[in-house]
NUKOL-181561 format. One record per residue: chain; x, y, z of N, C-alpha, C, O in turn; residue number from 1. Coordinates in steps of 0.2 Angstrom, whole numbers, always signed. Each point is the difference from the previous one (the first is absolute). Layout:
BEGIN
atom chain = A; n.x = X; n.y = Y; n.z = Z; ca.x = X; ca.y = Y; ca.z = Z; c.x = X; c.y = Y; c.z = Z; o.x = X; o.y = Y; o.z = Z; n = NUM
...
END
This chain:
BEGIN
atom chain = A; n.x = -121; n.y = -93; n.z = -11; ca.x = +4; ca.y = +5; ca.z = +1; c.x = -2; c.y = +6; c.z = -5; o.x = -1; o.y = -2; o.z = -6; n = 1
atom chain = A; n.x = +1; n.y = +8; n.z = +9; ca.x = -1; ca.y = +5; ca.z = -5; c.x = +5; c.y = +2; c.z = -4; o.x = +6; o.y = -1; o.z = +1; n = 2
atom chain = A; n.x = -7; n.y = +4; n.z = -7; ca.x = +5; ca.y = +2; ca.z = -5; c.x = +5; c.y = +5; c.z = +3; o.x = +6; o.y = -1; o.z = -1; n = 3
atom chain = A; n.x = -9; n.y = +6; n.z = +5; ca.x = +4; ca.y = +5; ca.z = +3; c.x = +5; c.y = -3; c.z = +5; o.x = +6; o.y = +2; o.z = +0; n = 4
atom chain = A; n.x = -8; n.y = -7; n.z = +4; ca.x = +4; ca.y = -3; ca.z = +5; c.x = +6; c.y = -4; c.z = -4; o.x = +6; o.y = +1; o.z = +3; n = 5
atom chain = A; n.x = -8; n.y = -4; n.z = -8; ca.x = +5; ca.y = -4; ca.z = -4; c.x = +6; c.y = +5; c.z = -3; o.x = +6; o.y = -1; o.z = +1; n = 6
atom chain = A; n.x = -9; n.y = +7; n.z = -4; ca.x = +5; ca.y = +5; ca.z = -3; c.x = +4; c.y = +3; c.z = +6; o.x = +6; o.y = +1; o.z = -1; n = 7
atom chain = A; n.x = -9; n.y = +1; n.z = +6; ca.x = +4; ca.y = +3; ca.z = +6; c.x = +5; c.y = -5; c.z = +2; o.x = +6; o.y = +2; o.z = +2; n = 8
atom chain = A; n.x = -8; n.y = -8; n.z = -1; ca.x = +5; ca.y = -5; ca.z = +3; c.x = +6; c.y = -1; c.z = -5; o.x = +6; o.y = -1; o.z = +2; n = 9
atom chain = A; n.x = -8; n.y = +1; n.z = -9; ca.x = +6; ca.y = -1; ca.z = -5; c.x = +4; c.y = +6; c.z = +0; o.x = +6; o.y = -1; o.z = +0; n = 10
atom chain = A; n.x = -9; n.y = +7; n.z = +1; ca.x = +4; ca.y = +6; ca.z = +0; c.x = +5; c.y = +1; c.z = +6; o.x = +6; o.y = +2; o.z = -1; n = 11
atom chain = A; n.x = -9; n.y = -4; n.z = +6; ca.x = +4; ca.y = +0; ca.z = +7; c.x = +6; c.y = -5; c.z = -1; o.x = +6; o.y = +1; o.z = +2; n = 12
atom chain = A; n.x = -7; n.y = -7; n.z = -5; ca.x = +5; ca.y = -5; ca.z = +0; c.x = +5; c.y = +2; c.z = -5; o.x = +6; o.y = -1; o.z = +1; n = 13
atom chain = A; n.x = -8; n.y = +5; n.z = -6; ca.x = +5; ca.y = +2; ca.z = -5; c.x = +4; c.y = +6; c.z = +3; o.x = +6; o.y = +0; o.z = -1; n = 14
atom chain = A; n.x = -9; n.y = +4; n.z = +5; ca.x = +4; ca.y = +6; ca.z = +3; c.x = +5; c.y = -3; c.z = +5; o.x = +5; o.y = +3; o.z = +1; n = 15
atom chain = A; n.x = -7; n.y = -8; n.z = +3; ca.x = +5; ca.y = -3; ca.z = +5; c.x = +6; c.y = -3; c.z = -4; o.x = +5; o.y = +0; o.z = +3; n = 16
atom chain = A; n.x = -6; n.y = -3; n.z = -9; ca.x = +5; ca.y = -3; ca.z = -3; c.x = +5; c.y = +5; c.z = -3; o.x = +6; o.y = -1; o.z = -1; n = 17
atom chain = A; n.x = -9; n.y = +7; n.z = -1; ca.x = +4; ca.y = +6; ca.z = -3; c.x = +3; c.y = +4; c.z = +5; o.x = +5; o.y = +3; o.z = -1; n = 18
atom chain = A; n.x = -7; n.y = -3; n.z = +7; ca.x = +3; ca.y = +4; ca.z = +6; c.x = +7; c.y = +0; c.z = +0; o.x = +3; o.y = +5; o.z = +0; n = 19
atom chain = A; n.x = +0; n.y = -11; n.z = +1; ca.x = +8; ca.y = +0; ca.z = +0; c.x = +3; c.y = +3; c.z = -6; o.x = +5; o.y = +4; o.z = +1; n = 20
atom chain = A; n.x = -8; n.y = -4; n.z = -7; ca.x = +3; ca.y = +3; ca.z = -6; c.x = +0; c.y = +7; c.z = +1; o.x = +4; o.y = +4; o.z = -2; n = 21
atom chain = A; n.x = -10; n.y = -1; n.z = +4; ca.x = -1; ca.y = +7; ca.z = +0; c.x = +5; c.y = +3; c.z = +5; o.x = +3; o.y = +5; o.z = -1; n = 22
atom chain = A; n.x = -3; n.y = -8; n.z = +7; ca.x = +5; ca.y = +2; ca.z = +5; c.x = +7; c.y = +0; c.z = -2; o.x = +4; o.y = +4; o.z = +2; n = 23
atom chain = A; n.x = -2; n.y = -10; n.z = -5; ca.x = +7; ca.y = +0; ca.z = -3; c.x = +2; c.y = +5; c.z = -4; o.x = +5; o.y = +3; o.z = +0; n = 24
atom chain = A; n.x = -10; n.y = -1; n.z = -5; ca.x = +1; ca.y = +6; ca.z = -4; c.x = +1; c.y = +6; c.z = +3; o.x = +4; o.y = +4; o.z = -1; n = 25
atom chain = A; n.x = -8; n.y = -3; n.z = +7; ca.x = +0; ca.y = +6; ca.z = +4; c.x = +7; c.y = +1; c.z = +3; o.x = +3; o.y = +5; o.z = +0; n = 26
atom chain = A; n.x = +0; n.y = -11; n.z = +3; ca.x = +6; ca.y = +0; ca.z = +3; c.x = +6; c.y = +2; c.z = -5; o.x = +4; o.y = +4; o.z = +1; n = 27
atom chain = A; n.x = -4; n.y = -8; n.z = -7; ca.x = +5; ca.y = +2; ca.z = -5; c.x = +0; c.y = +7; c.z = -2; o.x = +5; o.y = +3; o.z = -1; n = 28
atom chain = A; n.x = -11; n.y = -1; n.z = +0; ca.x = -1; ca.y = +7; ca.z = -3; c.x = +2; c.y = +5; c.z = +6; o.x = +4; o.y = +5; o.z = -2; n = 29
atom chain = A; n.x = -5; n.y = -6; n.z = +8; ca.x = +2; ca.y = +4; ca.z = +5; c.x = +8; c.y = +0; c.z = +1; o.x = +3; o.y = +5; o.z = +1; n = 30
atom chain = A; n.x = +0; n.y = -11; n.z = -1; ca.x = +7; ca.y = +0; ca.z = +0; c.x = +3; c.y = +3; c.z = -5; o.x = +6; o.y = +3; o.z = +0; n = 31
atom chain = A; n.x = -9; n.y = -4; n.z = -6; ca.x = +3; ca.y = +4; ca.z = -6; c.x = +0; c.y = +7; c.z = +0; o.x = +5; o.y = +3; o.z = -2; n = 32
atom chain = A; n.x = -10; n.y = +0; n.z = +6; ca.x = +0; ca.y = +7; ca.z = +1; c.x = +6; c.y = +2; c.z = +4; o.x = +3; o.y = +6; o.z = -1; n = 33
atom chain = A; n.x = -1; n.y = -10; n.z = +6; ca.x = +6; ca.y = +2; ca.z = +4; c.x = +7; c.y = -2; c.z = -2; o.x = +5; o.y = +4; o.z = +1; n = 34
atom chain = A; n.x = -5; n.y = -10; n.z = -5; ca.x = +6; ca.y = -2; ca.z = -2; c.x = +1; c.y = -1; c.z = -7; o.x = +6; o.y = -2; o.z = -2; n = 35
atom chain = A; n.x = -11; n.y = +3; n.z = -2; ca.x = +1; ca.y = -1; ca.z = -7; c.x = +3; c.y = -7; c.z = -2; o.x = -3; o.y = -5; o.z = +2; n = 36
atom chain = A; n.x = +8; n.y = +5; n.z = -6; ca.x = +4; ca.y = -6; ca.z = -2; c.x = +6; c.y = -2; c.z = +4; o.x = +4; o.y = -4; o.z = -1; n = 37
atom chain = A; n.x = -3; n.y = +8; n.z = +7; ca.x = +6; ca.y = -1; ca.z = +4; c.x = +0; c.y = -7; c.z = +3; o.x = -6; o.y = -3; o.z = +1; n = 38
atom chain = A; n.x = +12; n.y = +0; n.z = -1; ca.x = +0; ca.y = -7; ca.z = +3; c.x = +0; c.y = +0; c.z = +8; o.x = +2; o.y = +4; o.z = +3; n = 39
atom chain = A; n.x = -6; n.y = -9; n.z = -1; ca.x = -1; ca.y = -1; ca.z = +7; c.x = +2; c.y = -6; c.z = +2; o.x = -2; o.y = -6; o.z = -2; n = 40
atom chain = A; n.x = +7; n.y = +6; n.z = +7; ca.x = +4; ca.y = -6; ca.z = +2; c.x = -3; c.y = -3; c.z = +6; o.x = -1; o.y = +4; o.z = +5; n = 41
atom chain = A; n.x = -1; n.y = -10; n.z = -4; ca.x = -2; ca.y = -3; ca.z = +6; c.x = +6; c.y = -1; c.z = +5; o.x = +5; o.y = -3; o.z = -2; n = 42
atom chain = A; n.x = -6; n.y = +5; n.z = +8; ca.x = +5; ca.y = +0; ca.z = +5; c.x = +0; c.y = +6; c.z = +4; o.x = -3; o.y = +5; o.z = -2; n = 43
atom chain = A; n.x = +7; n.y = -5; n.z = +7; ca.x = +1; ca.y = +6; ca.z = +5; c.x = -6; c.y = +2; c.z = +3; o.x = +1; o.y = +4; o.z = +5; n = 44
atom chain = A; n.x = -7; n.y = -5; n.z = -7; ca.x = -6; ca.y = +2; ca.z = +3; c.x = -4; c.y = -6; c.z = +4; o.x = -1; o.y = -5; o.z = -4; n = 45
atom chain = A; n.x = +0; n.y = +6; n.z = +10; ca.x = -3; ca.y = -5; ca.z = +4; c.x = -7; c.y = +2; c.z = +3; o.x = +0; o.y = +5; o.z = +3; n = 46
atom chain = A; n.x = -5; n.y = -9; n.z = -5; ca.x = -7; ca.y = +2; ca.z = +3; c.x = -2; c.y = -5; c.z = +5; o.x = +2; o.y = -6; o.z = -1; n = 47
atom chain = A; n.x = -5; n.y = +8; n.z = +6; ca.x = -3; ca.y = -4; ca.z = +5; c.x = -8; c.y = +1; c.z = +1; o.x = -1; o.y = +6; o.z = +2; n = 48
atom chain = A; n.x = -3; n.y = -11; n.z = -4; ca.x = -7; ca.y = +1; ca.z = +1; c.x = -2; c.y = -7; c.z = +3; o.x = +3; o.y = -5; o.z = -1; n = 49
atom chain = A; n.x = -9; n.y = +6; n.z = +4; ca.x = -3; ca.y = -7; ca.z = +3; c.x = -2; c.y = -4; c.z = -6; o.x = -3; o.y = +2; o.z = -5; n = 50
atom chain = A; n.x = +5; n.y = -9; n.z = +6; ca.x = -2; ca.y = -5; ca.z = -6; c.x = -8; c.y = +0; c.z = +0; o.x = -3; o.y = -1; o.z = -6; n = 51
atom chain = A; n.x = +0; n.y = +2; n.z = +11; ca.x = -8; ca.y = +0; ca.z = +0; c.x = -2; c.y = +6; c.z = +4; o.x = +2; o.y = +1; o.z = +6; n = 52
atom chain = A; n.x = -7; n.y = +3; n.z = -9; ca.x = -3; ca.y = +6; ca.z = +3; c.x = -7; c.y = -1; c.z = +1; o.x = -3; o.y = -1; o.z = -5; n = 53
atom chain = A; n.x = +0; n.y = +2; n.z = +11; ca.x = -7; ca.y = -1; ca.z = +1; c.x = -4; c.y = +5; c.z = -4; o.x = -5; o.y = -1; o.z = -2; n = 54
atom chain = A; n.x = +8; n.y = +7; n.z = +2; ca.x = -4; ca.y = +6; ca.z = -2; c.x = +5; c.y = +4; c.z = -5; o.x = +5; o.y = +2; o.z = +2; n = 55
atom chain = A; n.x = -8; n.y = -1; n.z = -8; ca.x = +4; ca.y = +4; ca.z = -5; c.x = +1; c.y = +8; c.z = +2; o.x = +3; o.y = +3; o.z = -4; n = 56
atom chain = A; n.x = -7; n.y = -1; n.z = +9; ca.x = -1; ca.y = +7; ca.z = +1; c.x = +7; c.y = +2; c.z = +4; o.x = +1; o.y = +6; o.z = -1; n = 57
atom chain = A; n.x = +2; n.y = -10; n.z = +4; ca.x = +6; ca.y = +2; ca.z = +3; c.x = +5; c.y = -6; c.z = +1; o.x = +0; o.y = -4; o.z = +4; n = 58
atom chain = A; n.x = +5; n.y = +4; n.z = -9; ca.x = +5; ca.y = -5; ca.z = +0; c.x = +7; c.y = +3; c.z = +1; o.x = +2; o.y = +5; o.z = -3; n = 59
atom chain = A; n.x = +2; n.y = -8; n.z = +8; ca.x = +6; ca.y = +3; ca.z = +1; c.x = +5; c.y = -2; c.z = -5; o.x = +0; o.y = -5; o.z = -3; n = 60
atom chain = A; n.x = +5; n.y = +10; n.z = +2; ca.x = +5; ca.y = +0; ca.z = -5; c.x = +6; c.y = +3; c.z = +2; o.x = +0; o.y = +5; o.z = +2; n = 61
atom chain = A; n.x = +6; n.y = -9; n.z = -3; ca.x = +6; ca.y = +3; ca.z = +2; c.x = +5; c.y = -1; c.z = -6; o.x = +0; o.y = -5; o.z = -3; n = 62
atom chain = A; n.x = +3; n.y = +11; n.z = +1; ca.x = +4; ca.y = +0; ca.z = -6; c.x = +7; c.y = +2; c.z = +2; o.x = +1; o.y = +5; o.z = +3; n = 63
atom chain = A; n.x = +4; n.y = -9; n.z = -4; ca.x = +7; ca.y = +2; ca.z = +1; c.x = +4; c.y = -1; c.z = -6; o.x = -1; o.y = -5; o.z = -4; n = 64
atom chain = A; n.x = +6; n.y = +10; n.z = +3; ca.x = +4; ca.y = -1; ca.z = -6; c.x = +7; c.y = +0; c.z = +2; o.x = +3; o.y = +4; o.z = +5; n = 65
atom chain = A; n.x = +1; n.y = -9; n.z = -7; ca.x = +7; ca.y = +0; ca.z = +1; c.x = +4; c.y = +6; c.z = -3; o.x = +1; o.y = +0; o.z = -6; n = 66
atom chain = A; n.x = +1; n.y = +4; n.z = +11; ca.x = +4; ca.y = +6; ca.z = -3; c.x = +4; c.y = +3; c.z = +6; o.x = -3; o.y = +0; o.z = +6; n = 67
atom chain = A; n.x = +9; n.y = +2; n.z = -7; ca.x = +4; ca.y = +3; ca.z = +6; c.x = -2; c.y = +7; c.z = +1; o.x = +1; o.y = +3; o.z = +6; n = 68
atom chain = A; n.x = -5; n.y = +0; n.z = -10; ca.x = -3; ca.y = +7; ca.z = +1; c.x = +5; c.y = +5; c.z = +1; o.x = +0; o.y = +4; o.z = +5; n = 69
atom chain = A; n.x = +5; n.y = -4; n.z = -9; ca.x = +6; ca.y = +5; ca.z = +0; c.x = -1; c.y = +5; c.z = -5; o.x = -5; o.y = -1; o.z = -4; n = 70
atom chain = A; n.x = +9; n.y = +6; n.z = +4; ca.x = -1; ca.y = +5; ca.z = -6; c.x = +1; c.y = -3; c.z = -7; o.x = -3; o.y = +3; o.z = -4; n = 71
atom chain = A; n.x = +7; n.y = -8; n.z = +4; ca.x = +2; ca.y = -3; ca.z = -7; c.x = -5; c.y = -6; c.z = -2; o.x = +0; o.y = -2; o.z = -5; n = 72
atom chain = A; n.x = -4; n.y = -1; n.z = +10; ca.x = -4; ca.y = -6; ca.z = -1; c.x = -6; c.y = +1; c.z = +5; o.x = +1; o.y = -2; o.z = +5; n = 73
atom chain = A; n.x = -7; n.y = +4; n.z = -8; ca.x = -6; ca.y = +0; ca.z = +4; c.x = -6; c.y = -1; c.z = -4; o.x = +0; o.y = +1; o.z = -6; n = 74
atom chain = A; n.x = -5; n.y = -2; n.z = +9; ca.x = -7; ca.y = -1; ca.z = -3; c.x = -3; c.y = +7; c.z = +0; o.x = -1; o.y = +3; o.z = +5; n = 75
atom chain = A; n.x = -1; n.y = -1; n.z = -11; ca.x = -4; ca.y = +6; ca.z = -1; c.x = -7; c.y = -1; c.z = +1; o.x = -3; o.y = +5; o.z = +3; n = 76
atom chain = A; n.x = +0; n.y = -10; n.z = -5; ca.x = -7; ca.y = -1; ca.z = +0; c.x = -3; c.y = -7; c.z = +0; o.x = +4; o.y = -5; o.z = -2; n = 77
atom chain = A; n.x = -9; n.y = +3; n.z = +6; ca.x = -3; ca.y = -6; ca.z = +0; c.x = -8; c.y = +1; c.z = -2; o.x = -3; o.y = +4; o.z = +3; n = 78
atom chain = A; n.x = +1; n.y = -8; n.z = -8; ca.x = -7; ca.y = +0; ca.z = -2; c.x = -3; c.y = -7; c.z = +1; o.x = +4; o.y = -5; o.z = -1; n = 79
atom chain = A; n.x = -10; n.y = +5; n.z = +4; ca.x = -3; ca.y = -7; ca.z = +1; c.x = -6; c.y = -1; c.z = -4; o.x = -4; o.y = +5; o.z = -1; n = 80
atom chain = A; n.x = +3; n.y = -11; n.z = -2; ca.x = -5; ca.y = -1; ca.z = -5; c.x = -4; c.y = -7; c.z = +2; o.x = +3; o.y = -4; o.z = +3; n = 81
atom chain = A; n.x = -9; n.y = +4; n.z = -4; ca.x = -4; ca.y = -6; ca.z = +1; c.x = -3; c.y = -2; c.z = -6; o.x = -4; o.y = +4; o.z = -3; n = 82
atom chain = A; n.x = +5; n.y = -10; n.z = +0; ca.x = -2; ca.y = -1; ca.z = -7; c.x = -8; c.y = -1; c.z = -1; o.x = -2; o.y = +0; o.z = -5; n = 83
atom chain = A; n.x = -2; n.y = -2; n.z = +10; ca.x = -7; ca.y = +0; ca.z = +0; c.x = -4; c.y = +5; c.z = +3; o.x = -6; o.y = -1; o.z = +0; n = 84
atom chain = A; n.x = +9; n.y = +7; n.z = +2; ca.x = -4; ca.y = +5; ca.z = +3; c.x = -2; c.y = +4; c.z = -6; o.x = +3; o.y = +1; o.z = -5; n = 85
atom chain = A; n.x = -9; n.y = +3; n.z = +6; ca.x = -3; ca.y = +4; ca.z = -5; c.x = +5; c.y = +6; c.z = -2; o.x = +1; o.y = +1; o.z = -6; n = 86
atom chain = A; n.x = +3; n.y = +1; n.z = +11; ca.x = +5; ca.y = +5; ca.z = -2; c.x = +7; c.y = -3; c.z = +3; o.x = +1; o.y = -1; o.z = +6; n = 87
atom chain = A; n.x = +3; n.y = -2; n.z = -11; ca.x = +5; ca.y = -4; ca.z = +2; c.x = +6; c.y = +3; c.z = +4; o.x = +3; o.y = -3; o.z = +4; n = 88
atom chain = A; n.x = -2; n.y = +10; n.z = -5; ca.x = +6; ca.y = +3; ca.z = +4; c.x = -3; c.y = +2; c.z = +7; o.x = -5; o.y = +4; o.z = +0; n = 89
atom chain = A; n.x = +7; n.y = -7; n.z = +5; ca.x = -2; ca.y = +1; ca.z = +7; c.x = +3; c.y = +6; c.z = +3; o.x = -3; o.y = +3; o.z = +4; n = 90
atom chain = A; n.x = +10; n.y = -3; n.z = -5; ca.x = +4; ca.y = +6; ca.z = +4; c.x = +6; c.y = +1; c.z = -3; o.x = +3; o.y = -4; o.z = -4; n = 91
atom chain = A; n.x = +0; n.y = +10; n.z = +5; ca.x = +7; ca.y = +2; ca.z = -2; c.x = +3; c.y = +3; c.z = +5; o.x = -3; o.y = +5; o.z = +4; n = 92
atom chain = A; n.x = +9; n.y = -6; n.z = -2; ca.x = +4; ca.y = +3; ca.z = +5; c.x = +7; c.y = +2; c.z = -3; o.x = +3; o.y = -3; o.z = -4; n = 93
atom chain = A; n.x = -1; n.y = +9; n.z = +6; ca.x = +6; ca.y = +3; ca.z = -2; c.x = +6; c.y = -1; c.z = +6; o.x = -2; o.y = +1; o.z = +6; n = 94
atom chain = A; n.x = +8; n.y = -2; n.z = -8; ca.x = +5; ca.y = +0; ca.z = +5; c.x = +6; c.y = +4; c.z = -2; o.x = +1; o.y = +2; o.z = -6; n = 95
atom chain = A; n.x = +4; n.y = -1; n.z = +11; ca.x = +6; ca.y = +3; ca.z = -1; c.x = +5; c.y = -4; c.z = +4; o.x = -2; o.y = -4; o.z = +4; n = 96
atom chain = A; n.x = +9; n.y = +6; n.z = -5; ca.x = +4; ca.y = -4; ca.z = +5; c.x = -1; c.y = +1; c.z = +7; o.x = +2; o.y = -4; o.z = +4; n = 97
atom chain = A; n.x = -5; n.y = +10; n.z = -2; ca.x = -1; ca.y = +2; ca.z = +7; c.x = -5; c.y = -5; c.z = +3; o.x = +0; o.y = +0; o.z = +6; n = 98
atom chain = A; n.x = -4; n.y = -3; n.z = -10; ca.x = -5; ca.y = -5; ca.z = +3; c.x = +4; c.y = -6; c.z = +4; o.x = -3; o.y = -2; o.z = +5; n = 99
atom chain = A; n.x = +9; n.y = +1; n.z = -7; ca.x = +3; ca.y = -6; ca.z = +4; c.x = -2; c.y = -7; c.z = -2; o.x = +4; o.y = -4; o.z = +0; n = 100
atom chain = A; n.x = -10; n.y = +3; n.z = -2; ca.x = -3; ca.y = -6; ca.z = -2; c.x = -5; c.y = +1; c.z = -5; o.x = -4; o.y = +4; o.z = +1; n = 101
atom chain = A; n.x = +4; n.y = -9; n.z = -6; ca.x = -5; ca.y = +1; ca.z = -5; c.x = -5; c.y = -6; c.z = +1; o.x = +0; o.y = -5; o.z = -1; n = 102
atom chain = A; n.x = -6; n.y = +7; n.z = +5; ca.x = -5; ca.y = -4; ca.z = +1; c.x = -6; c.y = +3; c.z = +3; o.x = +0; o.y = +6; o.z = +2; n = 103
atom chain = A; n.x = -6; n.y = -9; n.z = -3; ca.x = -6; ca.y = +2; ca.z = +3; c.x = -4; c.y = -5; c.z = +3; o.x = +0; o.y = -6; o.z = -2; n = 104
atom chain = A; n.x = -4; n.y = +8; n.z = +7; ca.x = -5; ca.y = -5; ca.z = +3; c.x = -7; c.y = +4; c.z = -1; o.x = +0; o.y = +5; o.z = +3; n = 105
atom chain = A; n.x = -5; n.y = -9; n.z = -5; ca.x = -6; ca.y = +4; ca.z = -1; c.x = -6; c.y = -6; c.z = -1; o.x = +2; o.y = -6; o.z = +1; n = 106
atom chain = A; n.x = -8; n.y = +9; n.z = -2; ca.x = -6; ca.y = -5; ca.z = -1; c.x = -3; c.y = +2; c.z = -6; o.x = +0; o.y = +6; o.z = -2; n = 107
atom chain = A; n.x = -2; n.y = -11; n.z = -2; ca.x = -3; ca.y = +1; ca.z = -7; c.x = -6; c.y = -3; c.z = +0; o.x = -2; o.y = -4; o.z = +4; n = 108
atom chain = A; n.x = -2; n.y = +6; n.z = -9; ca.x = -7; ca.y = -3; ca.z = -2; c.x = +1; c.y = -4; c.z = -6; o.x = +3; o.y = +2; o.z = -5; n = 109
atom chain = A; n.x = -6; n.y = -8; n.z = +5; ca.x = +1; ca.y = -5; ca.z = -5; c.x = -7; c.y = -2; c.z = -2; o.x = -4; o.y = -2; o.z = +4; n = 110
atom chain = A; n.x = +3; n.y = +2; n.z = -11; ca.x = -7; ca.y = -2; ca.z = -2; c.x = -1; c.y = -7; c.z = +0; o.x = -6; o.y = -3; o.z = +1; n = 111
atom chain = A; n.x = +11; n.y = -1; n.z = -1; ca.x = -1; ca.y = -8; ca.z = +0; c.x = +7; c.y = -3; c.z = +1; o.x = +5; o.y = +4; o.z = +1; n = 112
atom chain = A; n.x = -4; n.y = -10; n.z = -1; ca.x = +6; ca.y = -3; ca.z = +0; c.x = +5; c.y = +2; c.z = -6; o.x = -3; o.y = +0; o.z = -6; n = 113
atom chain = A; n.x = +9; n.y = +2; n.z = +7; ca.x = +4; ca.y = +2; ca.z = -5; c.x = +7; c.y = +1; c.z = +2; o.x = +2; o.y = -2; o.z = +5; n = 114
atom chain = A; n.x = +2; n.y = +4; n.z = -10; ca.x = +7; ca.y = +1; ca.z = +0; c.x = +1; c.y = +8; c.z = +1; o.x = -2; o.y = +4; o.z = -3; n = 115
atom chain = A; n.x = +6; n.y = -3; n.z = +8; ca.x = +2; ca.y = +7; ca.z = +2; c.x = +8; c.y = +1; c.z = -3; o.x = +4; o.y = -5; o.z = +2; n = 116
atom chain = A; n.x = -3; n.y = +10; n.z = -5; ca.x = +7; ca.y = +1; ca.z = -3; c.x = +2; c.y = +7; c.z = +2; o.x = -3; o.y = +5; o.z = +0; n = 117
atom chain = A; n.x = +10; n.y = -5; n.z = +2; ca.x = +3; ca.y = +7; ca.z = +2; c.x = +6; c.y = +1; c.z = -5; o.x = +3; o.y = -5; o.z = -1; n = 118
atom chain = A; n.x = -3; n.y = +11; n.z = -2; ca.x = +6; ca.y = +1; ca.z = -4; c.x = +4; c.y = +6; c.z = +3; o.x = -3; o.y = +5; o.z = +2; n = 119
atom chain = A; n.x = +9; n.y = -6; n.z = -2; ca.x = +4; ca.y = +5; ca.z = +3; c.x = +5; c.y = +3; c.z = -5; o.x = +3; o.y = -4; o.z = -4; n = 120
atom chain = A; n.x = -3; n.y = +11; n.z = +4; ca.x = +5; ca.y = +3; ca.z = -5; c.x = +6; c.y = +3; c.z = +4; o.x = -1; o.y = +3; o.z = +5; n = 121
atom chain = A; n.x = +7; n.y = -6; n.z = -7; ca.x = +6; ca.y = +3; ca.z = +4; c.x = +2; c.y = +6; c.z = -4; o.x = -2; o.y = +2; o.z = -5; n = 122
atom chain = A; n.x = +7; n.y = +1; n.z = +9; ca.x = +3; ca.y = +7; ca.z = -3; c.x = +3; c.y = -1; c.z = -6; o.x = +1; o.y = +5; o.z = -4; n = 123
atom chain = A; n.x = +2; n.y = -11; n.z = +2; ca.x = +3; ca.y = -1; ca.z = -6; c.x = -5; c.y = -1; c.z = -6; o.x = +2; o.y = -1; o.z = -6; n = 124
atom chain = A; n.x = -8; n.y = +1; n.z = +8; ca.x = -6; ca.y = -1; ca.z = -5; c.x = -2; c.y = -7; c.z = -1; o.x = -5; o.y = -2; o.z = -4; n = 125
atom chain = A; n.x = +8; n.y = -3; n.z = +7; ca.x = -2; ca.y = -7; ca.z = -1; c.x = -6; c.y = -1; c.z = +4; o.x = -2; o.y = +3; o.z = +5; n = 126
atom chain = A; n.x = -2; n.y = -8; n.z = -8; ca.x = -6; ca.y = -2; ca.z = +4; c.x = +0; c.y = -7; c.z = +2; o.x = +3; o.y = -5; o.z = -3; n = 127
atom chain = A; n.x = -5; n.y = +4; n.z = +9; ca.x = +0; ca.y = -7; ca.z = +3; c.x = -7; c.y = -1; c.z = +3; o.x = -4; o.y = +4; o.z = +2; n = 128
atom chain = A; n.x = +2; n.y = -11; n.z = -2; ca.x = -7; ca.y = -1; ca.z = +3; c.x = +0; c.y = -7; c.z = +4; o.x = +5; o.y = -4; o.z = +0; n = 129
atom chain = A; n.x = -10; n.y = +4; n.z = +3; ca.x = -2; ca.y = -6; ca.z = +4; c.x = -7; c.y = -1; c.z = +1; o.x = -4; o.y = +5; o.z = -1; n = 130
atom chain = A; n.x = +1; n.y = -11; n.z = +2; ca.x = -7; ca.y = -1; ca.z = +1; c.x = -2; c.y = -5; c.z = +5; o.x = +5; o.y = -3; o.z = +3; n = 131
atom chain = A; n.x = -11; n.y = +3; n.z = -1; ca.x = -3; ca.y = -4; ca.z = +5; c.x = -7; c.y = -1; c.z = -1; o.x = -3; o.y = +4; o.z = -3; n = 132
atom chain = A; n.x = +1; n.y = -10; n.z = +4; ca.x = -7; ca.y = -2; ca.z = -1; c.x = -4; c.y = -1; c.z = +6; o.x = +3; o.y = -2; o.z = +5; n = 133
atom chain = A; n.x = -9; n.y = +5; n.z = -5; ca.x = -5; ca.y = -1; ca.z = +6; c.x = -6; c.y = -2; c.z = -2; o.x = -3; o.y = +2; o.z = -5; n = 134
atom chain = A; n.x = +0; n.y = -7; n.z = +9; ca.x = -7; ca.y = -2; ca.z = -1; c.x = -4; c.y = +4; c.z = +4; o.x = +1; o.y = +0; o.z = +6; n = 135
atom chain = A; n.x = -7; n.y = +3; n.z = -9; ca.x = -4; ca.y = +4; ca.z = +4; c.x = -7; c.y = -4; c.z = +0; o.x = -3; o.y = -2; o.z = -5; n = 136
atom chain = A; n.x = +0; n.y = +1; n.z = +11; ca.x = -6; ca.y = -4; ca.z = +1; c.x = -6; c.y = +5; c.z = -1; o.x = -5; o.y = -2; o.z = -2; n = 137
atom chain = A; n.x = +5; n.y = +8; n.z = +4; ca.x = -5; ca.y = +5; ca.z = +0; c.x = +3; c.y = +6; c.z = -4; o.x = +4; o.y = +4; o.z = +2; n = 138
atom chain = A; n.x = -7; n.y = -3; n.z = -8; ca.x = +3; ca.y = +5; ca.z = -5; c.x = -2; c.y = +7; c.z = +2; o.x = -5; o.y = +1; o.z = +4; n = 139
atom chain = A; n.x = +9; n.y = +4; n.z = -6; ca.x = -1; ca.y = +7; ca.z = +0; c.x = +1; c.y = +3; c.z = -7; o.x = +0; o.y = -4; o.z = -4; n = 140
atom chain = A; n.x = -1; n.y = +10; n.z = +4; ca.x = +1; ca.y = +4; ca.z = -7; c.x = -5; c.y = -3; c.z = -5; o.x = +3; o.y = -2; o.z = -6; n = 141
atom chain = A; n.x = -9; n.y = +1; n.z = +7; ca.x = -4; ca.y = -3; ca.z = -5; c.x = -1; c.y = +4; c.z = -6; o.x = -1; o.y = +6; o.z = +1; n = 142
atom chain = A; n.x = +2; n.y = -9; n.z = -7; ca.x = +1; ca.y = +4; ca.z = -6; c.x = -5; c.y = -3; c.z = -5; o.x = +0; o.y = -6; o.z = -1; n = 143
atom chain = A; n.x = -4; n.y = +10; n.z = -3; ca.x = -5; ca.y = -3; ca.z = -4; c.x = +3; c.y = -1; c.z = -7; o.x = -3; o.y = -1; o.z = -5; n = 144
atom chain = A; n.x = +10; n.y = -1; n.z = +5; ca.x = +3; ca.y = -2; ca.z = -6; c.x = +2; c.y = +5; c.z = -5; o.x = +4; o.y = -1; o.z = -5; n = 145
atom chain = A; n.x = -7; n.y = +6; n.z = +4; ca.x = +1; ca.y = +6; ca.z = -5; c.x = -5; c.y = +5; c.z = +0; o.x = +0; o.y = +5; o.z = -3; n = 146
END
């Protein structure tokens, strides 16, 4: 075995072990940009993703938020995050009571198997979240780690 091959293998192994930590830091930093130290309560937000996706280039996602969508109680925005994507925030949607329903159906790209989280901000300023996990067999969004 050549010395270069050994060093390359060791560096690759280290990078793969560090990848989840790098992505977790990106997600925390991204969420801190939008929410700072605000409390996010789990509940009221429901995500539907396939448990297994053959291809990370196009994964279906449905997000629904429990809200009457009246003038006094409505969802102002929904942001969607993926904890292992190179860019954690996937999308942001704005709502008003005129929408009638707080929800979206879309397709997203996933770099690998991971947890998708949606955070909804209501008109009273409270934050609610929900999450879903998807296993991806063929990755998208290849990132050289930094």
